[in-house]
KEKE-3310 file (N, C-alpha, C; in steps of 0.2 Angstrom, whole numbers, plus 5000, padded with zeros to 4 digits):
npx = (5319:5306:5305:5312:5304:5293:5297:5300:5287:5281:5290:5288:5275:5276:5283:5275:5265:5271:5275:5264:5260:5272:5269:5256:5262:5270:5272:5281:5288:5300:5305:5296:5303:5314:5313:5309:5319:5329:5324:5322:5339:5342:5333:5337:5352:5351:5346:5356:5367:5363:5360:5372:5384:5388:5393:5388:5380:5377:5381:5383:5392:5404:5399:5386:5381:5381:5370:5358:5359:5357:5345:5336:5334:5328:5315:5312:5308:5297:5288:5285:5281:5270:5261:5255:5248:5241:5231:5225:5218:5211:5200:5197:5189:5179:5173:5169:5161:5151:5145:5139:5131:5122:5118:5122:5129:5129:5136:5150:5163:5181:5188:5198:5219:5226:5236:5245:5245:5252:5265:5266:5270:5282:5291:5295:5296:5308:5318:5322:5328:5337:5345:5349:5356:5368:5372:5377:5387:5394:5392:5394:5409:5409:5415:5415:5421:5415:5415:5417:5413:5417:5409:5416:5416:5424:5435:5453:5464:5475:5471:5464:5456:5460:5462:5452:5449:5438:5436:5425:5418:5423:5421:5432:5430:5421:5425:5428:5438:5453:5460:5450:5449:5464:5464:5454:5459:5470:5464:5458:5472:5475:5468:5476:5475:5476:5473:5467:5454:5447:5431:5425:5420:5429:5432:5421:5419:5429:5448:5456:5450:5454:5469:5473:5473:5479:5492:5488:5478:5490:5496:5490:5490:5493:5495:5496:5494:5484:5468:5457:5441:5433:5418:5403:5405:5417:5420:5416:5404:5393:5394:5398:5410:5423:5427:5427:5437:5445:5435:5440:5454:5453:5448:5457:5468:5463:5465:5478:5483:5479:5487:5499:5497:5496:5489:5481:5473:5458:5451:5438:5447:5455:5466:5476:5477:5490:5496:5507:5503:5490:5477:5467:5456:5453:5444:5437:5427:5422:5411:5394:5378:5362:5345:5348:5362:5380:5385:5398:5404:5410:5408:5410:5423:5432:5432:5438:5450:5450:5448:5434:5432:5438:5442:5432:5432:5424:5422:5413:5405:5391:5378:5367:5373:5375:5362:5358:5367:5379:5373:5366:5375:5385:5399:5402:5402:5409:5410:5403:5409:5402:5397:5390:5377:5377:5369:5361:5364:5356:5345:5340:5349:5349:5356:5353:5337:5334:5335:5335:5330:5328:5332:5331:5320:5324:5336:5339:5347:5356:5364:5375:5377:5370:5364:5362:5358:5369:5379:5386:5386:5393:5388:5396:5392:5400:5413:5414:5404:5389:5382:5369:5378:5382:5378:5367:5363:5366:5382:5399:5409:5421:5423:5428:5433:5434:5440:5434:5439:5426:5420:5418:5411)
npy = (5097:5098:5101:5115:5123:5123:5128:5141:5145:5146:5156:5166:5170:5172:5183:5192:5193:5201:5211:5219:5224:5233:5242:5248:5252:5262:5275:5276:5271:5266:5261:5248:5244:5240:5230:5218:5218:5213:5203:5194:5194:5186:5174:5167:5168:5158:5147:5144:5141:5129:5122:5121:5112:5105:5095:5079:5081:5082:5094:5112:5121:5133:5144:5139:5139:5154:5156:5150:5158:5171:5167:5163:5172:5182:5175:5174:5187:5191:5180:5187:5197:5193:5188:5197:5204:5194:5192:5204:5204:5192:5200:5210:5204:5197:5208:5213:5203:5203:5216:5215:5205:5211:5222:5234:5238:5237:5228:5217:5221:5224:5232:5246:5242:5244:5257:5259:5245:5238:5245:5244:5229:5226:5234:5225:5215:5218:5219:5204:5200:5209:5206:5192:5197:5203:5192:5185:5195:5198:5192:5178:5179:5184:5181:5175:5173:5163:5161:5147:5143:5127:5118:5104:5089:5080:5084:5079:5088:5096:5100:5111:5123:5122:5124:5125:5125:5125:5121:5119:5111:5117:5119:5121:5120:5131:5143:5160:5171:5175:5183:5184:5172:5170:5180:5175:5164:5168:5174:5162:5156:5166:5164:5156:5143:5126:5116:5112:5106:5097:5097:5089:5090:5096:5097:5100:5091:5087:5081:5090:5101:5109:5112:5125:5131:5125:5130:5139:5133:5125:5132:5134:5133:5125:5120:5107:5100:5096:5090:5081:5073:5063:5073:5071:5075:5071:5060:5060:5058:5064:5066:5060:5048:5041:5028:5016:5015:5028:5035:5033:5034:5048:5048:5042:5054:5064:5061:5061:5072:5078:5074:5080:5093:5093:5087:5075:5064:5055:5043:5031:5030:5033:5045:5050:5066:5072:5079:5079:5069:5068:5065:5066:5059:5057:5056:5049:5049:5043:5048:5048:5048:5052:5045:5047:5050:5044:5031:5028:5029:5023:5021:5012:5005:5015:5019:5009:5007:5015:5019:5016:5025:5037:5055:5062:5067:5069:5068:5070:5073:5073:5079:5072:5058:5060:5059:5046:5037:5039:5045:5035:5026:5014:5021:5035:5051:5067:5077:5081:5085:5093:5096:5101:5106:5119:5126:5130:5141:5151:5163:5170:5176:5183:5185:5177:5181:5176:5162:5155:5146:5139:5127:5119:5113:5100:5095:5093:5097:5109:5123:5127:5124:5110:5099:5085:5073:5074:5074:5085:5095:5103:5111:5116:5131:5131:5134:5138:5136:5132:5127:5139:5153:5161:5170:5173:5181:5168:5167:5161:5152:5152:5141:5143:5133:5133:5123:5119:5116:5109:5116:5106:5110)
npz = (4581:4582:4595:4596:4588:4597:4607:4600:4598:4611:4619:4611:4613:4627:4627:4618:4626:4638:4631:4629:4643:4642:4631:4637:4647:4643:4629:4620:4604:4604:4615:4614:4603:4608:4618:4608:4600:4610:4616:4604:4602:4611:4611:4598:4603:4612:4605:4595:4601:4607:4597:4587:4583:4596:4611:4617:4632:4649:4656:4654:4642:4642:4633:4632:4642:4648:4638:4644:4654:4652:4645:4656:4663:4654:4655:4667:4669:4660:4666:4679:4673:4667:4675:4683:4671:4668:4678:4678:4667:4669:4679:4670:4660:4667:4672:4660:4656:4665:4664:4651:4653:4663:4656:4656:4644:4627:4619:4621:4626:4633:4646:4647:4650:4665:4667:4679:4684:4675:4675:4688:4687:4678:4685:4698:4692:4685:4696:4700:4688:4686:4694:4691:4681:4688:4695:4685:4680:4692:4705:4705:4708:4720:4733:4749:4765:4780:4796:4808:4824:4833:4847:4858:4869:4869:4862:4859:4866:4862:4850:4854:4848:4834:4818:4802:4787:4773:4758:4743:4728:4716:4702:4690:4676:4673:4675:4670:4673:4677:4685:4696:4703:4707:4717:4727:4729:4737:4747:4753:4759:4766:4779:4786:4790:4799:4794:4776:4768:4755:4747:4735:4718:4708:4695:4681:4671:4663:4667:4659:4661:4673:4669:4665:4678:4688:4693:4700:4711:4716:4725:4736:4753:4769:4785:4792:4782:4762:4761:4751:4743:4732:4721:4712:4700:4696:4692:4678:4672:4663:4651:4635:4632:4621:4621:4637:4643:4639:4649:4660:4663:4662:4674:4683:4677:4683:4698:4699:4695:4707:4715:4712:4714:4725:4734:4747:4742:4748:4745:4751:4763:4777:4787:4802:4810:4818:4835:4845:4857:4855:4842:4830:4819:4801:4790:4773:4760:4744:4731:4736:4734:4737:4729:4709:4710:4710:4719:4724:4737:4752:4769:4777:4773:4773:4788:4792:4798:4808:4826:4835:4847:4843:4840:4826:4809:4795:4777:4764:4749:4746:4753:4758:4761:4772:4782:4777:4778:4787:4799:4804:4807:4816:4823:4831:4823:4824:4816:4801:4782:4769:4751:4737:4733:4731:4736:4727:4720:4721:4731:4745:4760:4776:4790:4803:4802:4791:4779:4764:4750:4733:4733:4746:4746:4740:4747:4765:4771:4766:4766:4775:4796:4803:4815:4822:4833:4841:4830:4821:4803:4790:4778:4764:4752:4740:4729:4715:4700:4691:4677:4676:4675:4686:4703:4714:4731:4737:4739:4734:4744:4756:4771:4788:4801:4816:4829:4846:4864:4873:4890:4903:4915)
capx = (5317:5300:5304:5314:5297:5288:5301:5299:5278:5280:5294:5285:5269:5277:5286:5270:5259:5275:5275:5256:5263:5275:5262:5251:5266:5273:5269:5287:5290:5309:5305:5295:5306:5321:5312:5308:5326:5333:5320:5325:5342:5341:5333:5342:5359:5351:5344:5362:5371:5361:5361:5377:5390:5387:5395:5382:5382:5370:5382:5384:5399:5403:5394:5378:5378:5378:5365:5355:5360:5352:5336:5333:5337:5322:5308:5310:5305:5292:5283:5282:5275:5261:5257:5251:5245:5234:5228:5221:5213:5204:5197:5194:5185:5174:5169:5166:5156:5145:5143:5135:5126:5119:5112:5124:5134:5127:5141:5154:5170:5185:5190:5209:5223:5227:5244:5250:5246:5257:5272:5271:5272:5286:5293:5294:5299:5314:5322:5327:5332:5344:5350:5351:5361:5370:5374:5382:5394:5399:5389:5398:5415:5407:5418:5414:5423:5411:5417:5412:5418:5414:5413:5416:5418:5429:5440:5460:5467:5479:5467:5458:5459:5462:5459:5451:5446:5435:5433:5420:5413:5428:5421:5436:5428:5416:5430:5432:5443:5459:5460:5446:5451:5468:5460:5449:5465:5475:5459:5461:5479:5474:5465:5482:5471:5481:5472:5462:5449:5442:5426:5424:5418:5436:5429:5413:5417:5436:5452:5459:5448:5460:5476:5474:5473:5484:5496:5485:5478:5496:5499:5484:5492:5490:5501:5494:5492:5479:5465:5452:5438:5430:5412:5399:5406:5423:5421:5415:5398:5388:5397:5397:5416:5422:5428:5426:5446:5445:5434:5443:5460:5452:5448:5465:5471:5463:5467:5486:5482:5475:5492:5503:5494:5500:5482:5481:5465:5455:5446:5436:5452:5457:5471:5476:5479:5494:5499:5510:5501:5484:5476:5461:5454:5449:5440:5437:5423:5421:5403:5388:5373:5353:5344:5352:5370:5386:5387:5405:5407:5411:5409:5413:5430:5435:5433:5442:5458:5452:5445:5428:5434:5444:5436:5433:5430:5422:5422:5409:5403:5385:5375:5360:5374:5374:5355:5357:5373:5382:5371:5363:5381:5387:5402:5399:5406:5408:5409:5404:5410:5402:5396:5386:5371:5379:5363:5357:5366:5352:5342:5339:5352:5351:5360:5348:5332:5331:5340:5330:5335:5323:5336:5329:5316:5328:5341:5337:5352:5360:5371:5379:5378:5366:5366:5358:5361:5376:5383:5388:5387:5393:5387:5399:5390:5404:5418:5412:5398:5388:5373:5368:5384:5382:5375:5360:5361:5371:5386:5403:5410:5426:5422:5434:5429:5437:5437:5439:5436:5422:5420:5415:5408)
capy = (5101:5101:5104:5122:5126:5122:5133:5148:5148:5147:5161:5171:5171:5176:5190:5196:5195:5205:5218:5221:5229:5238:5246:5251:5257:5268:5273:5276:5264:5264:5255:5242:5242:5237:5225:5216:5215:5211:5196:5189:5191:5183:5168:5166:5165:5151:5141:5143:5138:5124:5117:5122:5108:5104:5090:5079:5079:5085:5099:5117:5123:5140:5149:5139:5143:5160:5159:5150:5163:5176:5166:5163:5180:5185:5171:5177:5195:5189:5176:5189:5203:5191:5186:5204:5206:5187:5193:5211:5201:5189:5205:5213:5197:5196:5216:5215:5199:5207:5222:5213:5201:5216:5224:5240:5239:5234:5223:5213:5225:5223:5237:5245:5239:5251:5260:5258:5237:5236:5248:5239:5221:5230:5237:5219:5211:5221:5216:5197:5201:5213:5201:5187:5198:5207:5186:5182:5199:5198:5188:5174:5179:5188:5175:5176:5169:5160:5158:5145:5141:5121:5114:5096:5090:5074:5086:5081:5094:5099:5103:5116:5131:5118:5130:5120:5129:5119:5122:5111:5112:5120:5116:5124:5121:5137:5149:5165:5177:5174:5188:5184:5165:5171:5184:5169:5157:5173:5175:5155:5156:5173:5161:5150:5137:5123:5111:5111:5102:5101:5091:5087:5092:5099:5100:5097:5083:5084:5083:5095:5108:5110:5112:5131:5132:5119:5132:5144:5127:5122:5138:5134:5129:5123:5119:5101:5098:5098:5084:5080:5069:5066:5074:5068:5077:5072:5054:5060:5054:5069:5067:5054:5044:5035:5020:5016:5017:5035:5039:5027:5039:5054:5049:5043:5060:5068:5058:5061:5079:5082:5072:5084:5098:5095:5086:5071:5062:5050:5036:5028:5029:5040:5048:5053:5071:5072:5084:5076:5060:5068:5063:5066:5055:5061:5050:5052:5044:5044:5051:5045:5052:5049:5047:5044:5050:5040:5029:5022:5030:5015:5021:5006:5004:5022:5019:5002:5009:5020:5018:5020:5032:5044:5059:5060:5071:5065:5072:5067:5078:5074:5079:5066:5053:5060:5058:5040:5031:5042:5045:5029:5019:5012:5025:5043:5055:5072:5083:5079:5091:5090:5102:5098:5109:5125:5133:5131:5147:5157:5161:5174:5175:5186:5181:5176:5182:5172:5157:5153:5143:5132:5120:5117:5104:5094:5093:5096:5100:5111:5127:5130:5119:5107:5095:5079:5066:5076:5074:5091:5093:5109:5110:5122:5133:5130:5139:5140:5138:5128:5130:5146:5156:5167:5167:5178:5180:5163:5170:5157:5151:5148:5139:5143:5131:5131:5116:5121:5111:5113:5114:5101:5114)
capz = (4578:4584:4601:4594:4586:4602:4612:4599:4601:4620:4619:4605:4615:4632:4623:4615:4633:4641:4626:4631:4647:4640:4628:4640:4652:4639:4622:4616:4601:4602:4621:4612:4598:4609:4621:4605:4598:4614:4616:4597:4603:4618:4608:4594:4605:4616:4601:4592:4606:4609:4592:4584:4585:4602:4611:4619:4637:4654:4658:4649:4641:4644:4629:4631:4649:4646:4632:4646:4659:4648:4644:4662:4666:4651:4656:4673:4668:4656:4670:4682:4670:4663:4681:4684:4667:4668:4686:4678:4662:4671:4681:4663:4655:4672:4672:4654:4654:4670:4660:4646:4655:4667:4652:4655:4638:4622:4616:4625:4625:4639:4649:4645:4655:4671:4666:4685:4686:4671:4678:4696:4686:4675:4690:4701:4685:4683:4701:4698:4680:4686:4700:4689:4677:4690:4699:4681:4680:4699:4710:4705:4710:4727:4738:4758:4771:4784:4800:4813:4830:4837:4853:4859:4875:4870:4859:4862:4873:4859:4845:4856:4844:4829:4813:4798:4781:4770:4751:4739:4721:4712:4694:4687:4669:4671:4678:4665:4677:4682:4693:4702:4706:4711:4725:4730:4732:4742:4752:4757:4761:4771:4784:4787:4794:4800:4787:4772:4766:4749:4747:4728:4711:4705:4688:4678:4668:4662:4670:4657:4662:4678:4669:4667:4685:4691:4697:4707:4717:4721:4731:4743:4758:4777:4790:4792:4772:4761:4758:4746:4740:4725:4721:4707:4692:4695:4688:4670:4669:4663:4645:4631:4631:4615:4625:4644:4645:4640:4653:4665:4660:4663:4681:4683:4676:4690:4705:4697:4694:4713:4720:4710:4717:4735:4739:4748:4740:4750:4741:4757:4768:4783:4790:4808:4813:4825:4838:4850:4859:4853:4836:4826:4813:4797:4785:4764:4756:4737:4731:4738:4734:4735:4720:4703:4709:4710:4726:4725:4744:4756:4775:4782:4772:4776:4796:4796:4803:4814:4831:4837:4852:4840:4838:4819:4804:4790:4771:4761:4745:4748:4762:4757:4763:4781:4784:4773:4781:4794:4807:4808:4806:4826:4824:4829:4819:4827:4812:4793:4778:4763:4748:4731:4734:4727:4737:4721:4718:4719:4736:4751:4767:4779:4795:4809:4800:4783:4774:4759:4742:4730:4733:4753:4743:4737:4752:4771:4774:4759:4767:4783:4799:4805:4820:4825:4837:4845:4826:4815:4796:4788:4769:4759:4745:4735:4727:4709:4699:4686:4673:4679:4678:4692:4708:4720:4736:4739:4737:4734:4750:4758:4778:4791:4806:4824:4834:4852:4869:4878:4897:4906:4922)
cpx = (5308:5299:5308:5307:5292:5291:5300:5292:5279:5282:5291:5278:5271:5280:5281:5266:5264:5274:5269:5258:5266:5273:5259:5256:5270:5272:5276:5288:5295:5308:5303:5299:5313:5319:5311:5315:5328:5329:5321:5330:5346:5338:5336:5348:5357:5351:5351:5367:5372:5360:5366:5382:5392:5389:5389:5384:5376:5374:5387:5390:5397:5398:5386:5376:5378:5373:5360:5354:5354:5344:5334:5331:5328:5316:5308:5306:5296:5286:5282:5278:5269:5260:5252:5246:5238:5230:5224:5217:5210:5199:5194:5188:5179:5170:5166:5159:5149:5142:5137:5130:5119:5114:5117:5129:5130:5133:5148:5161:5175:5186:5198:5213:5224:5235:5248:5250:5254:5266:5274:5273:5279:5292:5298:5298:5306:5319:5326:5329:5336:5347:5353:5358:5367:5375:5378:5389:5397:5397:5393:5406:5415:5411:5416:5417:5418:5413:5413:5416:5413:5417:5412:5420:5423:5434:5448:5464:5471:5478:5461:5461:5462:5459:5458:5446:5444:5433:5427:5418:5416:5423:5425:5434:5424:5421:5430:5435:5446:5461:5457:5449:5458:5468:5458:5456:5469:5470:5460:5466:5479:5472:5472:5477:5478:5481:5468:5459:5445:5436:5423:5421:5425:5436:5421:5413:5425:5442:5456:5457:5451:5464:5478:5475:5475:5489:5493:5482:5483:5498:5494:5489:5491:5494:5502:5492:5484:5477:5459:5448:5435:5422:5410:5400:5413:5425:5418:5408:5393:5391:5399:5406:5416:5422:5428:5433:5448:5443:5436:5451:5460:5450:5453:5468:5472:5464:5475:5488:5482:5483:5498:5501:5494:5491:5483:5473:5464:5450:5443:5443:5452:5462:5471:5479:5484:5496:5501:5507:5496:5481:5469:5459:5449:5450:5438:5433:5422:5414:5399:5382:5364:5350:5347:5359:5374:5385:5392:5407:5406:5413:5412:5420:5434:5436:5436:5447:5459:5448:5438:5428:5439:5438:5436:5431:5429:5422:5420:5404:5395:5382:5369:5366:5373:5368:5356:5362:5376:5379:5367:5368:5383:5392:5399:5404:5404:5407:5410:5405:5406:5400:5389:5380:5371:5375:5360:5360:5362:5348:5341:5343:5353:5352:5356:5342:5329:5335:5334:5334:5328:5325:5333:5322:5317:5332:5337:5343:5357:5362:5371:5379:5373:5367:5359:5361:5368:5380:5382:5389:5388:5392:5389:5393:5393:5407:5417:5406:5395:5379:5372:5375:5383:5377:5373:5359:5365:5379:5394:5406:5418:5426:5431:5431:5434:5434:5440:5434:5430:5420:5416:5410:5404)
cpy = (5104:5103:5113:5126:5128:5128:5140:5150:5151:5155:5168:5174:5173:5183:5195:5199:5201:5212:5221:5226:5236:5243:5248:5256:5265:5267:5275:5270:5262:5260:5248:5240:5237:5232:5219:5213:5212:5204:5192:5188:5185:5174:5165:5164:5158:5144:5139:5140:5131:5118:5116:5118:5106:5096:5086:5079:5084:5092:5107:5118:5130:5144:5146:5141:5150:5162:5155:5154:5168:5174:5164:5170:5184:5184:5172:5183:5194:5185:5180:5196:5199:5189:5193:5205:5200:5189:5198:5208:5198:5196:5208:5209:5196:5202:5216:5211:5201:5213:5222:5210:5205:5222:5233:5241:5235:5229:5222:5217:5225:5231:5239:5244:5245:5253:5259:5252:5237:5239:5244:5232:5222:5232:5230:5216:5212:5219:5208:5198:5205:5209:5195:5189:5200:5199:5183:5188:5198:5194:5183:5171:5184:5183:5178:5169:5169:5157:5155:5142:5133:5118:5107:5096:5085:5078:5084:5088:5098:5101:5106:5122:5129:5122:5125:5125:5123:5123:5117:5117:5119:5122:5122:5126:5128:5143:5152:5170:5176:5176:5188:5178:5168:5175:5179:5164:5163:5170:5167:5155:5162:5169:5158:5146:5129:5117:5113:5105:5104:5093:5090:5090:5098:5101:5097:5092:5081:5085:5090:5102:5113:5112:5120:5133:5130:5124:5138:5140:5124:5125:5138:5129:5128:5118:5111:5095:5099:5090:5085:5073:5071:5068:5069:5069:5075:5065:5055:5058:5058:5070:5059:5053:5040:5030:5022:5019:5024:5038:5036:5031:5045:5055:5047:5049:5062:5068:5061:5068:5081:5082:5079:5092:5100:5092:5079:5067:5055:5047:5031:5026:5034:5040:5051:5061:5072:5078:5081:5069:5061:5068:5064:5060:5059:5057:5052:5046:5047:5046:5047:5047:5050:5051:5043:5046:5045:5037:5022:5026:5022:5019:5019:5004:5010:5023:5012:5001:5014:5015:5022:5025:5038:5049:5061:5064:5068:5069:5067:5072:5081:5073:5075:5059:5054:5057:5049:5036:5034:5043:5039:5024:5021:5019:5032:5047:5063:5077:5081:5085:5090:5099:5101:5101:5115:5131:5136:5139:5154:5158:5169:5173:5181:5185:5183:5179:5176:5169:5154:5151:5139:5126:5115:5111:5100:5091:5095:5097:5103:5118:5128:5124:5118:5100:5092:5074:5067:5076:5082:5089:5101:5106:5116:5124:5135:5137:5141:5139:5136:5128:5136:5149:5161:5164:5175:5174:5174:5162:5163:5157:5150:5147:5139:5140:5130:5127:5119:5116:5115:5111:5110:5104:5118)
cpz = (4580:4590:4600:4591:4591:4605:4608:4600:4606:4620:4616:4608:4621:4631:4622:4620:4634:4635:4627:4637:4647:4636:4632:4647:4650:4631:4619:4612:4602:4609:4619:4607:4600:4613:4615:4601:4603:4615:4611:4599:4607:4615:4604:4597:4608:4610:4597:4596:4609:4605:4587:4587:4592:4604:4616:4626:4643:4658:4653:4649:4641:4639:4629:4639:4651:4642:4638:4652:4657:4647:4652:4665:4662:4653:4662:4674:4664:4661:4675:4679:4670:4669:4683:4680:4666:4672:4683:4671:4664:4674:4675:4661:4662:4672:4665:4652:4661:4667:4654:4648:4658:4662:4652:4650:4633:4618:4622:4623:4633:4639:4646:4652:4660:4669:4672:4687:4681:4673:4684:4693:4682:4681:4695:4698:4686:4689:4700:4691:4681:4691:4696:4683:4682:4695:4692:4680:4686:4705:4710:4709:4716:4733:4747:4763:4777:4789:4807:4821:4833:4843:4854:4866:4875:4865:4860:4863:4866:4853:4847:4851:4836:4822:4806:4793:4777:4762:4746:4732:4717:4705:4690:4679:4669:4672:4670:4670:4679:4688:4699:4706:4709:4718:4727:4735:4738:4747:4756:4760:4767:4778:4788:4793:4795:4796:4784:4769:4760:4747:4741:4722:4710:4698:4685:4675:4666:4666:4667:4659:4669:4676:4669:4674:4691:4696:4701:4713:4720:4725:4737:4746:4767:4779:4791:4785:4770:4759:4754:4746:4733:4723:4713:4700:4693:4690:4680:4668:4666:4655:4643:4630:4624:4618:4634:4646:4644:4646:4658:4666:4663:4671:4685:4685:4682:4695:4704:4699:4701:4717:4717:4711:4724:4738:4740:4746:4742:4747:4745:4761:4773:4784:4797:4808:4818:4829:4845:4852:4856:4844:4835:4821:4806:4792:4779:4762:4748:4737:4732:4740:4732:4728:4715:4704:4711:4717:4726:4733:4749:4763:4778:4779:4775:4784:4798:4798:4806:4822:4833:4841:4849:4839:4830:4814:4798:4784:4765:4756:4746:4752:4763:4762:4773:4784:4781:4776:4786:4797:4809:4809:4815:4826:4824:4827:4820:4822:4802:4788:4772:4758:4744:4728:4730:4732:4732:4717:4717:4727:4740:4758:4770:4785:4800:4809:4793:4778:4770:4754:4741:4733:4740:4751:4741:4743:4758:4773:4768:4762:4774:4788:4801:4809:4821:4828:4839:4838:4823:4807:4793:4780:4767:4755:4741:4733:4719:4707:4693:4683:4673:4679:4681:4699:4712:4726:4739:4736:4738:4741:4753:4766:4780:4798:4812:4828:4843:4858:4875:4886:4901:4914:4918)
residu = (MET:LEU:ARG:TRP:ILE:LEU:PHE:LEU:MET:VAL:TYR:THR:ALA:LEU:SER:PHE:TYR:THR:LEU:GLN:ALA:LEU:LYS:THR:ALA:THR:LYS:TYR:PRO:TRP:ALA:GLN:TYR:LEU:PHE:ILE:ALA:ILE:ALA:ALA:VAL:ILE:ALA:GLY:ASN:PHE:ILE:TYR:GLN:PHE:THR:ALA:GLY:GLU:VAL:PRO:GLY:ARG:VAL:LEU:SER:LYS:PRO:LYS:SER:PHE:ALA:PHE:GLY:PHE:LEU:LEU:ALA:ALA:LEU:THR:PHE:GLN:ILE:ILE:THR:ILE:PHE:PHE:LEU:PHE:SER:GLU:ASP:ILE:PHE:ARG:LEU:ILE:SER:ALA:GLY:TYR:HIS:LYS:LEU:SER:GLY:ASN:ALA:THR:GLU:PHE:SER:LEU:PRO:GLN:ARG:ARG:ARG:PHE:LEU:SER:MET:ILE:GLY:LEU:GLY:ILE:ALA:ALA:LEU:PRO:PHE:GLY:ALA:LEU:LEU:TYR:GLY:MET:TYR:LYS:GLY:LYS:TYR:ASN:PHE:LYS:VAL:LEU:LYS:TYR:THR:MET:GLU:TYR:GLU:ASP:LEU:PRO:ASP:ALA:PHE:ASP:GLY:TYR:GLN:ILE:THR:GLN:ILE:SER:ASP:VAL:HIS:SER:GLY:SER:PHE:ASP:ASN:ARG:LYS:LYS:ILE:GLU:TYR:ALA:ILE:ASP:LEU:VAL:ASN:GLN:GLN:LYS:SER:ASP:VAL:LEU:LEU:PHE:THR:GLY:ASP:MET:VAL:ASN:ASN:LYS:THR:GLU:GLU:MET:TYR:PRO:TRP:LYS:ASP:LEU:PHE:SER:THR:LEU:GLU:ALA:LYS:ASP:GLY:LYS:PHE:SER:VAL:LEU:GLY:ASN:HIS:ASP:TYR:GLY:ASP:TYR:ILE:SER:TRP:ASP:THR:GLU:GLU:GLU:LYS:ALA:LYS:ASN:LEU:GLN:ASP:LEU:LYS:ASN:LEU:GLN:LYS:GLU:MET:GLY:PHE:ASP:LEU:LEU:LEU:ASN:GLU:SER:ARG:TYR:LEU:GLN:LYS:GLY:ALA:ASP:ARG:ILE:ALA:LEU:LEU:GLY:VAL:GLU:ASN:TRP:GLY:LYS:GLY:GLY:PHE:LYS:LYS:ALA:GLY:ASP:LEU:GLN:LYS:ALA:LYS:ALA:THR:ILE:SER:LYS:ASP:ASP:PHE:LYS:ILE:LEU:MET:SER:HIS:ASP:PRO:SER:HIS:TRP:GLU:GLU:GLU:VAL:LEU:PRO:ASP:ASP:TYR:HIS:TYR:HIS:LEU:THR:LEU:SER:GLY:HIS:THR:HIS:GLY:MET:GLN:PHE:GLY:ILE:GLU:ILE:PRO:GLY:TRP:ILE:LYS:TRP:SER:PRO:VAL:LYS:TRP:ARG:TYR:LYS:GLN:TRP:ALA:GLY:ILE:TYR:GLU:GLU:MET:GLY:GLU:PHE:ILE:ASN:VAL:ASN:ARG:GLY:PHE:GLY:PHE:LEU:GLY:TYR:PRO:GLY:ARG:VAL:GLY:ILE:TRP:PRO:GLU:ILE:THR:VAL:ILE:THR:LEU:LYS:LYS:LYS:SER:LEU:THR)
# end
């Protein structure tokens, strides 16, 4: 109860301060009343969703997710507006103090706020506010196909031109629009890749989240098959279970479901993709994440049945595994495919100019292709969404990678 009282106090203070900018910028009472009403509804819905009959866990249900999204948009608008107001209020305070101490004023009196500064603050704050709302409405299903060509001198000849489609972080428990998912599945199949690789997080917590989408994902196809690995959310670690047996059954049900949908789930295992006499090794490890994330991945076990000289593609959900264990390994892994970061579902990307997201402060490799010591990793931005029910600037991704034989001349 205390935390909700504190939340209301802080939220009310922020809303009141923002209201002052609105009062300065416009004298229309209806605009001020509308702001108060919207702020109250957002706060009330947030408190209701986070206190009424919620199952304990760290992953948000759909209603909670939307309540959080609207609150995030509102707080962003308030904080940016307040930045302008507070900056001016400091100036007003200094100016009033100076005039009082210098004898130019008989009493301490703050100058009026300047209307144009309040309007600038409100205008700038409206941009991320609108972007966050757009991200919830359309951005989360703004699927993009990103294509890369990767050249290798030691690529087996038969695999010159071999095409890989990677998807990651489906988070089916967050979906709320079947037609958009149908469109995305069709978009994947339109690539007509040789192999489809899924790099983890099929669900948020429970296998049952995937049941409504099973028929759609079963239609995914690739000539040489569909392969997958587990992500940190697939283990059901982020909600409470009545028994350990129930949790274990949920994981086994997910493994069975992936098989039913046509995926070959690699659990610290490897397979060979064969073309005539040539082959490349495909490895898949369970989730291995830096910090507090599950470390079930076993690279040594996964590579046990392949040769050191094989051309190798590794699927590992968390990109932190690449720096921590993959690069230092005595085997050379030509290409690692990861996901996990979602690009934080928020950022700015203008090809050839800027690629930025706050997640870069947590993960060195967070979106796209990276190279170290002749080894490459692609970090997929994710197919779905989690927490904030939207995407802004970092769009849902379908990755298409074409392998090419690099000429030695």
